[in-house]
Every structure is written in C-alpha cells, then in structure tokens.
C-alpha positions in Angstrom: 123.7 125.4 213.8 120.6 127.6 213.2 119.9 129.3 216.5 117.3 132.0 216.9 116.1 133.9 220.0 112.5 134.5 221.1 111.1 137.5 219.3 111.8 140.9 220.7 109.0 143.4 220.9 109.4 146.2 218.4 112.8 145.0 217.2 112.0 144.9 213.6 110.8 148.5 213.6 113.5 149.8 215.9 116.5 148.2 214.0 115.2 147.5 210.6 113.2 150.6 209.8 114.1 153.5 212.1 117.9 153.9 211.2 116.9 154.0 207.5 114.3 156.7 208.2 116.8 158.8 210.4 119.6 158.6 207.9 117.5 159.4 204.8 115.7 162.2 206.5 119.0 163.5 207.8 120.4 163.4 204.2 117.5 165.3 202.8 117.7 168.0 205.5 121.5 168.3 205.1 121.9 168.3 201.4 118.6 170.0 200.7 119.4 172.9 203.0 123.0 173.2 201.7 122.0 173.3 198.0 119.1 175.6 198.6 121.2 178.1 200.4 123.9 177.7 197.8 121.3 178.5 195.1 120.3 181.7 197.0 124.0 182.7 197.3 123.6 182.7 201.2 126.7 183.7 203.1 125.9 180.7 205.4 127.3 178.3 203.0 130.1 180.3 201.5 133.4 178.5 201.9 131.7 175.2 202.6 132.5 172.7 199.9 130.3 169.7 198.9 133.1 167.5 200.2 132.6 169.1 203.7 128.8 168.5 203.5 129.4 164.9 202.4 131.7 164.5 205.5 129.1 165.9 207.8 126.7 163.2 206.3 129.3 160.5 207.2 129.5 161.8 210.9 125.7 161.4 211.0 126.1 157.8 209.8 128.9 157.2 212.3 126.7 158.6 215.2 123.4 156.8 214.2 125.0 153.3 213.6 126.9 153.3 216.8 123.8 154.5 218.7 121.7 151.5 217.5 124.5 149.0 217.8 125.1 150.0 221.4 121.4 150.0 222.1 121.1 146.5 220.5 124.0 145.2 222.6 122.5 146.6 225.8 119.1 145.2 224.9 120.3 141.7 224.3 122.5 141.8 227.4 119.4 142.4 229.4 118.0 139.3 227.9 121.0 137.4 228.8 122.5 137.3 225.3 126.2 138.4 225.4 127.8 140.1 222.5 130.0 137.1 221.7 126.8 135.1 221.0 125.5 137.8 218.7 128.7 137.7 216.8 128.9 133.9 216.6 125.6 132.0 217.3 127.3 128.9 215.8 129.9 128.8 218.7 133.5 130.0 218.6 134.0 133.3 216.9 137.4 132.2 215.5 136.4 128.8 214.3 134.9 129.6 210.9 135.4 127.7 207.7 138.2 129.2 205.6 136.8 128.6 202.2 133.3 130.2 202.7 135.1 133.1 204.4 137.3 133.6 201.4 134.4 133.3 199.1 132.4 136.1 200.8 135.6 138.3 201.0 136.0 137.9 197.2 132.3 138.4 196.5 132.0 141.7 198.5 135.2 143.2 197.2 134.7 142.0 193.6 131.1 143.4 193.5 132.4 146.7 194.8 135.3 146.7 192.3 132.8 146.2 189.4 130.7 149.0 190.8 133.6 151.4 191.1 134.5 150.6 187.5 131.0 151.0 186.2 130.5 154.2 188.2 133.7 155.6 186.7 132.4 155.0 183.2 128.9 156.3 183.9 129.9 159.4 186.0 133.3 160.0 184.6 135.2 159.2 187.7 134.8 157.7 191.2 133.5 160.5 193.6 136.5 162.3 195.2 136.6 164.1 198.5 139.8 166.2 197.9 138.9 169.3 200.2 139.2 167.5 203.5 141.7 168.0 206.3 144.0 165.3 207.4 142.0 164.4 210.5 138.9 164.1 208.3 140.7 161.8 205.9 141.8 159.6 208.8 138.2 159.4 210.0 137.0 158.1 206.7 139.9 155.6 206.4 139.7 154.0 209.9 136.8 154.9 212.3 134.1 155.0 209.5 135.0 151.6 208.0 135.2 150.0 211.4 131.8 151.5 212.2 130.3 150.2 209.0 131.9 146.7 209.4 130.9 146.3 213.0 127.6 148.0 213.4 126.0 147.1 210.1 126.9 143.5 210.3 125.8 143.3 213.9 122.4 144.8 213.2 121.6 143.7 209.6 122.9 140.1 209.8 123.6 139.2 213.4 120.3 140.5 214.8 117.7 141.2 212.0 118.0 137.9 210.3 117.6 135.7 213.4 114.9 138.1 214.6 113.0 137.5 211.4 113.4 133.7 211.6 112.2 133.8 215.2 108.9 135.3 213.7 108.5 132.2 211.5 109.9 133.9 208.3 111.7 131.4 206.0 115.5 131.9 205.8 115.1 133.2 202.2 112.5 135.8 203.3 114.7 136.8 206.3 117.7 137.3 203.9 115.7 139.4 201.5 114.0 141.6 204.1 117.3 142.2 205.8 118.9 143.1 202.6 116.2 145.5 201.7 116.6 147.2 205.1 120.4 147.2 204.6 120.2 148.8 201.3 117.9 151.6 202.3 120.3 152.9 205.0 122.8 153.6 202.0 120.2 156.0 200.5 117.1 155.5 198.7 117.8 158.2 196.2 120.7 156.6 194.4 119.2 153.8 192.5 122.6 152.2 191.4 123.8 152.3 195.0 120.6 150.9 196.3 120.8 147.9 193.9 124.5 147.3 194.7 123.9 147.3 198.5 120.9 145.1 198.1 123.0 142.5 196.2 125.7 142.8 198.8 123.1 142.3 201.6 121.8 139.1 199.9 125.3 137.6 199.6 126.1 138.6 203.2 122.8 137.2 204.4 123.4 133.9 202.6 126.9 133.6 204.2 125.5 134.4 207.6 122.7 132.0 207.5 124.9 129.1 206.4 127.9 129.9 208.7 126.4 131.9 211.7 129.6 133.8 212.2 130.0 137.6 211.7 133.8 137.9 211.9 134.5 137.0 208.3 131.8 139.3 207.2 133.1 142.3 209.3 136.6 141.7 208.2 135.5 141.6 204.5 133.3 144.6 204.9 136.1 146.6 206.6 138.6 145.9 203.8 136.0 146.8 201.1 135.1 150.2 202.8 138.8 150.8 203.4 139.9 150.8 199.8 136.7 152.4 198.4 137.1 155.4 200.8 140.8 155.4 200.0 139.8 155.9 196.4 137.9 159.0 197.5 140.2 160.6 199.9 143.8 159.7 198.8 
C-alpha cells in the first residue's frame, strides 16, 4: 500500500535540511574550538580528552534528533496523522513480512560489519572511547542507539520519503534524496562514513517503500548501533 499525505509546507527544509545544518555546524564549533584551544595549550581544555569531546557531540545528536522527532509527531498530530500511522502506513505495525525484515536486518549489519573491518585496516583500529565514565558508556549503549533507531527512521524514512512522493517525486528520487539527507547528518567531513550512510539510506529507503513499515528498520538500526558502539566503549 503506497500511502502519502498532502504536502506539508516547509517540511523538506525543516526535516531534510535543517538537522544536517545544525549537527554539522555544531561539530565544527565543538571540535574546532577544542583542537584550537588544545593547540594553544589553553587551560580551558586541559584534562578534557578527545573521547569526552566526542561524547558531547553525541549529546548534541541526542538532543537535536529528539527535538525534530517530537516536532514531527506534534506537527502530524495536528493534521490528524497519529504516530502509529507514521510508523506503519501499510496498516498493522506488527504485521510485517518476515523475509524482507530479515533481509534488511542482514543488509544493515553486514554493511556495517564490512565498514568496521575496512576502517580497522585503514585506520589501524576501530575508534575507541576508553576514557568515559560508566554512565556515559551506558548512554552510548542504550539511549543513543534507541534515539538513532527511532528518530532517524521516523524522520528520514517514515516522513521524508512520503513527503517527497507527495510532491510528485518518483519513488527512486524520494529514496535517493532521503538517503542524501540521512548521510549528511552523519558528518559531511568523513567521506567514508558519508558513503556508508548513503548506501545504508538507499537500502533502508528501498525496504520502506516496498513494505511501508518502520518497525523492522528501527529494530535493525538499533542492533547495528548497539554493537558498533559496544566496540567503541567496551
């Protein structure tokens, strides 16, 4: 069932462009200020490790993604579109086909597995975040993967693709444009990560346009983030 809603004014810019601008600008300011002060031997950054700065960046991701996800839910509720319909435009949230769900689970996790292996070969090892406290490790192992799985799938698959389709974009164009937007929220400065997340966005978009159910995508996304963050903090 291919169900789209009437176009929402400003929605593409608000959900497809603004999050990327905020997250990339935030990363520039955060890391730029840290390494600039570090180069000047400023006391302001003494005792602050790169792992802590990375953690602050993840806090920003957490806050920004939830802000936009809640804004989307509230905006659609005012139009009479409940959250359940956003999660499963095809109908019942729990009535998804098992084989395609398994296929997208394997695709996402296999792609990330290949990337982790390649990154280890290129950079020497998978990036580690050793200098974190227990509560910070917990945050990266549960709240952050839940955030990415729920908010990113809701916005970049559940909303952006139908929104683009409602503006007379073809299904293929909607998938590609949503994948571009999805990739850019993961940093426009790391080419390898940009390519990986674009490929993942394509696969997730193809699944969503065929199955119109976000639950398998969210579960697959959560598991993938869980084990990749686990490699970094455990």
